[in-house]
C-alpha positions in Angstrom: 186.8 4.5 -181.6 185.1 3.0 -184.6 185.0 5.0 -187.8 182.4 4.5 -190.5 183.5 4.6 -194.0 181.4 6.9 -196.3 180.3 4.9 -199.3 178.4 6.6 -202.1 177.0 3.3 -203.3 175.4 2.4 -200.0 173.9 5.9 -199.6 170.2 5.6 -199.6 168.5 8.8 -200.7 165.0 8.9 -199.6 163.4 11.8 -201.4 160.3 11.7 -199.2 162.2 12.0 -196.0 161.7 14.7 -193.5 165.1 16.3 -194.3 164.4 16.3 -198.0 161.1 18.0 -197.4 162.7 20.7 -195.3 165.3 21.2 -198.1 162.6 21.5 -200.8 160.6 23.8 -198.6 163.7 26.1 -198.0 164.5 26.2 -201.7 160.9 27.0 -202.7 160.5 29.7 -200.0 163.8 31.2 -201.0 162.7 31.4 -204.7 159.3 32.9 -203.7 161.1 35.5 -201.5 163.5 36.4 -204.3 160.6 36.7 -206.8 158.7 39.0 -204.4 161.8 41.2 -203.9 162.5 41.4 -207.6 158.8 42.2 -208.4 158.7 44.9 -205.7 161.9 46.5 -207.1 160.5 46.4 -210.6 157.3 48.1 -209.5 159.3 50.8 -207.7 161.4 51.3 -210.8 158.4 51.7 -213.0 156.9 54.1 -210.6 160.0 56.3 -210.4 160.4 56.2 -214.2 156.8 57.4 -214.7 157.2 60.1 -212.1 160.3 61.3 -213.8 158.7 61.3 -217.2 155.7 63.2 -215.9 158.0 65.9 -214.4 159.4 66.7 -217.8 157.3 69.3 -219.6 156.2 68.5 -223.2 158.1 70.3 -225.9 156.4 73.5 -227.2 157.2 76.3 -229.6 158.5 78.5 -226.9 161.0 75.9 -225.7 162.6 75.4 -229.1 166.0 77.0 -229.4 166.8 78.2 -232.9 170.5 78.5 -233.8 171.2 80.9 -236.7 173.3 79.4 -239.4 
């Protein structure tokens, strides 16, 4: 059997190759998917917070507790 020696100096990186394009596409699609997930979570968080804040009644004179000194 013949073994080839891996030599970094002879490694030809073709950035326009099909494999490089697939790698770039995978990285970009992963970033887009992550951004979409984070945006969706943020929208849900804002919605839940608004709903929670709306459920709390505003303070009024009848809700104030006076503690005698």
